[in-house]
N, C-alpha and C positions, 0 to 999 in steps of 0.2 A: 370391738372397745379396745383390745390392745394395739391393733392395727390402727385405730385412729390415735392413739397415744404414740405410738411411733412415727408416725406422720408429722403431729405437733413437735415430736424432738427433733425429726429432721430439718423442719421449719424454722427450728429456734435460731442457730447460729448465722445465718444470715441478717435477720433485723439486727443482731448484735453487731455485726461485723459493720453493718450499715451506720449503727450508733457511734461505734469508734469512728468511722471515715467521717461522719460529720462532726464528732467533735473535735478531730485533728484539724479540718477546715476551718472551722470556727475560731479554733486558737490562731491557725495560720493567719487568717482575715483581722483578728484582734492585733495581732503582733505583726501585720504588715510593715509597719514603720521599722520596726525593728529587724525584720526578715530583710531589709534593704540596708540597714546600716551595721548590723553587728556581723565582724567578721566567722561567727561560729556558724553562720548559717551557709558559709560559702560551697558546701559541698550541694547543698538543697539546691541553690540559685545557679550552681554550675552545672547538675544534671537538668534541669529545665534549660539552661542557654544551650548544652549539648543537642538537646532534643531539636529545639529550635534550628541550631546549625544544620543539623540534616537536611530538613526543608529548604533552608536558604540555600546550601550548597548544592542541593540537588536542582533547583530552580536555576539558579547562576550556570552550571554546566550546561542545561538544557535550553535555557532562553538567551544567553549572552553568547556572542559569537568569540569562537577561540580566536586567537590572535598569534602567529607565528613570529618567533623571535631567536630562541636559541634552542627549541629541541632539535630541530633537523641538523644542527650543527652538533649536537650532544650525539645522536646516534651516527654521525659520520666519523666522529672522534672515536666513540668505541668500536665501531665497525673496522677501522683499521687496524686497533689491536687483535680483532677476531680474527683477521685477516694475516694474522702474524707480524705486525708492525710492532716494535716494542723500545723503538727509538722516540722518544717524546719530541725529539726536533722534526719528524716525520709525522705527527699525527695533527691534522687539521681538520675543521669544519667550514662550514659557510661563514663565519663569522670570523674567521682567524685559527690560530694555532691552538691546541690542547693547552690551558694554563692550571687545569687543576689537577690536586695530588691522586694517585691511585686508587684511593677508597671510592673516588666519584667516577672512575674508569669502571671498577666490578659492579657497583650499585646501578648503576646506567646501561651495563652490560646485560644485567638481569632485566630491566625494563625492556632493553631493547626484544629480546627473545619474548618477554610475555606479550609485548604490542605488536607482534608481528613484524619484528624488524623496525619497529618504531612508525609504523603506518596507521596503526588503531589509535588514533588520537582520543576518541572517546574512552576508549579502556586505561588510557593513559592519566585522563582527569578523573577518572572514579579510584583509582590508586592514589593520587595526590588528595583526593576528597578524604577517604580513608586516613592518610598521612596528616592532613589539617585537622581532623578530628581527634586523632592520637596526640597530635601537638599541644590540642586544647585541653585534651585530661591532664596531660604532664604539668601544664602548666599551672592547671586549677590545684593541683595536689601540692604544688610547691606554695601558692598562695593559702592553701587551707592549712599548711602547716606553720605558716609565718602569722597569722591571725591578725595582720596589718592593716589590711585593704577592705572597705566596705563592700559588700556584693552588689550594690548599683553599680559601681564602676565596671563590673565585668561587661555588663551590656556594650559598652562602648569599646570593649577590649576585642568581642568578636563580633557581633551583629551588626556593628555599624560601621564596620570600614570595607568599604569598598575595593581599596587598594590591595590591601591584605589577601581577599579572596582570590582579586586578580592573579596575584605571584603565585598562588599555590595552585589555582584549576583552569586559570584562563591562561596563563604564559608557561606553567610547568619547569620554573628553574630550578637549579640545585641548591639554592640558598634555605628553602626549606625541609630539606632533607640533612643539610649539616645542622640546623638550628632544633630539629627534634631529636638528634642524636645528642645535642648539648643539654637540652632540657631533661633526658632519660639521663644523663650522667649526672646533674646537679641533684636529681632524686636520688639517685645510690649515693651520694656524698651525704644527704640528708639521713640515710639509712644506715651511716657509718660503712659502707662498703668503699672504701676507699680506693681500693685497687681496682674494684670493678667500674667504679668513678673514673678514675684516669683511663683506664680501657677506652670506655665510650668518648672520653674528651679527646683522646687521638683518633677516634673513628670520626669523630666531627671534623677534626681539623683536617683528616685525609680527604674529606668531602669539599672543603672550600676553607682556604687560609684564615677567613676572616673570625674563626673560632679561636684565635691566637688571642683577642682583644681580650679575652676572658683570663688568659695565662697568667697575667701578674696576679691577679686576684687568688688563683688556684695554688700560686707557688706561694704566695703570703700564707695561707689556710694550711697548706702541706707543713712549712715551717713552724707554725703557731702549734700545731697539734705534734708533730714529730720529731721536730728539730731537722738540724741539716742532716745527719746519718740516718734517720728513719725516713728521711722524705726521700732518699737518693732512690731506693728502690720503686718508690711509687712514678718518680720521674723516669727511672729505667723502662717502666710498662710504656710509658708514652713514647719513648724513643724506641725501643725494640719493636713495637707494632708498626711504627712509622717503615720501618725498616724492613720488616716482612711484607707489608702490603706494597713496598715498593720494589721490592726484589727484582722480580723480571725485568722492570725498567733501568734499574741502578745496575745490573748486570750488561745490559746492552749498551748502555750510554749514562753513567752515573751523572756527568757534569750537564747534558742536555736535560735529564728527569728533574734534578733539583734547580736548573736555572729556571726552567719552564714553571713547573709546579709550585715552587715558593720563590716566586720573582719579587720581590718587595720593592724593586725600582720600575715596575711595571707604571708606563704612562697612561693617563685617562683621557677620553674624548670630554672637551669642554661643552661640545653639544648636549652631552647626556648629564652633566651635573646638576645636583638638584640643591645643593648648599652653597655653591660658591657661584651662581650665576652673576652677582653683582659686581665681582671682580673683571677688570680687564683679561681676555685671551691670554695675552703675553705673560702677566704676571701669575694667572693658574697654572702656565706650563713652565714657571721658572723654578730652577732647583731650589735656588735660596728661600722660595717660598716653601716647597717642600721640608726642606732642613729646619725653617721655622716652626713650621707647625710640629714637626717631631720632637724637636728640643719642648717646645711648649705641655705636648702630651707627656713626656718622660717627667719633665719639672710637676705637672699636675700629679701623675702617678705618686712621685715620690712625696709629695705635699700629704696626699690622703694616706700614704702608708706610712708617715710620721705621726700626723696630728689626727687622725679620724679612725684609721684599723687597728694601729698599735696603741692601746690604751692601758698597760699595764704598770705605766712608770717604771720600766726597766728599759735599759738601751736597746736601741734595736736590733743590735749584734746578740742581744740574749735569745733571739730567734733561732739561731745557728746553734744553740747547746743543745744536750738532752733536755728534754722536757723536766725531769726529775731532779736535775740540776739548776733549774731557775729558782729565782725567789719567789716567783709565783706560778706554781706549776698550772698546765692549762686545764680545764676541766673538758671532757668528752663533746666535741662538735656535733651534737645530734639532736635532731628534731624530737626525739622523744623520749622524755625523762627516764633515767631506771629504775626511780623509785616514785610512788605516786605523791609521796609527801612535799616534791620539789619540783612542781609544774614550770615555774619560772624559768627554772635553769636551762631545761631542753629547748623553750621558746625564745630566750635570749641567745644562745648560741645558734639557733636553726636561723635568727636574724642576721646573726653574724656572718654566716656562710652565704645567705643569698643577697646580702647588702654588698659585701665585699667583691662578689662575682660580678653582681649586674653593674655595680659603679664603675668597676674596672673596664667593663665594655662599654659603658656609656661615655667614659672621656675617651675612650679611642674613637667614637662614633663623631663626638664634637670635633677633634681636630684631624678627621679623616682628608687624606687629599682631594676625596672626591666621592658623593656619595649618589649611587645610580638607584632608579625607582625601585628595584628587586631589592636593594640592600635594606629597605624599608622593615622587611622580618629579622634583621638582625637586632634589633631592639626593642621592636614595637610590644610585643607582648612583656617588656619588663616595665613600660612606662608606668603604668598604674604603680606597682611598688614603689618606684624611684619617685614619685608624686605623694603617696600618701604613707609610706613607712617610716619616714622620719620628718613630720609635719612642722613648717615653721608657722607661728601664730599667725603672722600676717599674710598666710596662703591658704585661704578659704579653699571650700569645697568648691564654690562657683569659679575661683580663680584657677583650680586645677584642672576643672571640666574646660574652662577656655583654653587651658595651654594644650591641653589632647586637642582639643577642636581646630586649633590653629597648627598643630603638626601634622593632622590629618589632612586639613586642607592644604599644607605645602608639599605634602607628598601627592596629593591629588590634582595639584595644578601642572600641566603639561600643554608645551615644555613649561619648565619653569621660568620664572620671572626675577628682577631685582629684588622685588617685594616678598615674592615667596621665600627665596631664599633667605632674607634677613629677617623676615618672621620667624622662619626655623633656628636660626641662631640666636635669636631672642628668647626664645622657648627653651633653647638648651642651655643658655645662659641663667635663666630662672630656676630650672632643675637643679644645674650645678651649686649654684648659690644656696638653695634649701638644703642640698646634700652635706656641703659644708657647714651650714649655721644650724641645721636642726639638729635635735638632741640626739644623742647618741649614746645611753649609760653604758656601763659597765655591767657585765654580767653580777648578778648578787654575789656568786660565790668568790668571783674575783676582788669585789670591792671588800669582802670579809677577810681575804687574806691579807689583803693590803693593810687593813687595820692592824691585825694581829702582828703583822712585821714591824 
């Protein structure tokens, strides 16, 4: 009898567990509409999408042919360093000279050894697949903390993009490595790890120079939070790390290293451009065109700094002061509020960090001298935030999805055409217009401080 009781007692928990699972599934089904629209479900949807991405990425690796573009060139470049060449002007691969900073050399030197001197392509693809999933997790953590983007959009951000899967696991470019470090940096900034965040930002720059497009936004955030004197040590971290990473090459040929790895005047080939195909090649290559793009880029950045990012009512020069001496002292720029009674405070400032960095990068993308196909990852994962975080009333969900679809179509048109390039610029213009016109309220604490003054 006692044994029978014990058997029934042991058989009790599974039905209760099954009942709880059934209740959870019924609730999820009843709230399926909210599951797709409410940002609070971001982590749940992200977990499902990441599981789906494991299968999709594995299928892409094993079913779609690998295309050699830059991988052999990368391996040849780092092999030159392994063989003892530290003069950057003497390092080159099949596609030309080495034009990336020292962090690229160290990371791809590790890949060189892990992949049997670069010959085990399948191993390299699996490593980049892990990198892709890690990048997605970092991006989803950012979106979870901002609570601005409806979860149904995330399907279009990962599973539906052929070009991004190709860049990661079929082409093995260095751009994804730089962007993964950049998203890690942003997560550290949201956690108030400003020193570590700047360190990871500098590491990302050391892999590829495009990360500098985020630099104006980062500088603004550092000045907002710490003032000039407080920001200098953080900027020093970025500078010192660049010197340490590049030291072997700087000692050998400093001019050669700086001119090759940070070549701001590098000329791009017209046949690879995605964004300026509708221009005559002579205009595309003309120096005056490049200067006009740079001037427009800097002007628009300045306008956003003055009219969109700096919204305390004080002079922009107040950012140089010690925060305690300003009329409106800054609140901690954190994603997590220090007290449970003020959830909106942390959320507002989380949005400020992400909006500033993503907008800074996007403006640079819009006025880039040329965009090549692998450059898509420079801003692909930020597009849902840029479209949904500050929504204008005239831009409905359907129109935003249309913009995402046209951008994806433009990047998947090979070779690019006048129509695909023009469509890309129209979509960029729509996003810029919404970023300028969309609502961007002050954090509540700042509003209260202004009223008090």
